[in-house]
N, C-alpha and C positions, 0 to 999 in steps of 0.2 A: 504493500500500500504506500509505496514511496512515490507520491505524486509530486515530483519536482523537489522532493526533500529526502533526506536519508532517514533510516529507521530510528535514529536517535534524535532526529529533528522533528519527528512526528508529535511527541508529547507537548512540544512547544506550541502547537497550533490546534491539536486535537484533544490532548489530555493524557494524563499518565496511564489511564486505562487502555489507551490505544497506542501504547509505546511500540509493541511489536505486533505484527499481523497475526492475530489469534485465529 
């Protein structure tokens, strides 16, 4: 789910619950 961002950059815009693609 790295839409223009890295997996560690996801929680910055989605939330800590969406850190890694579960």
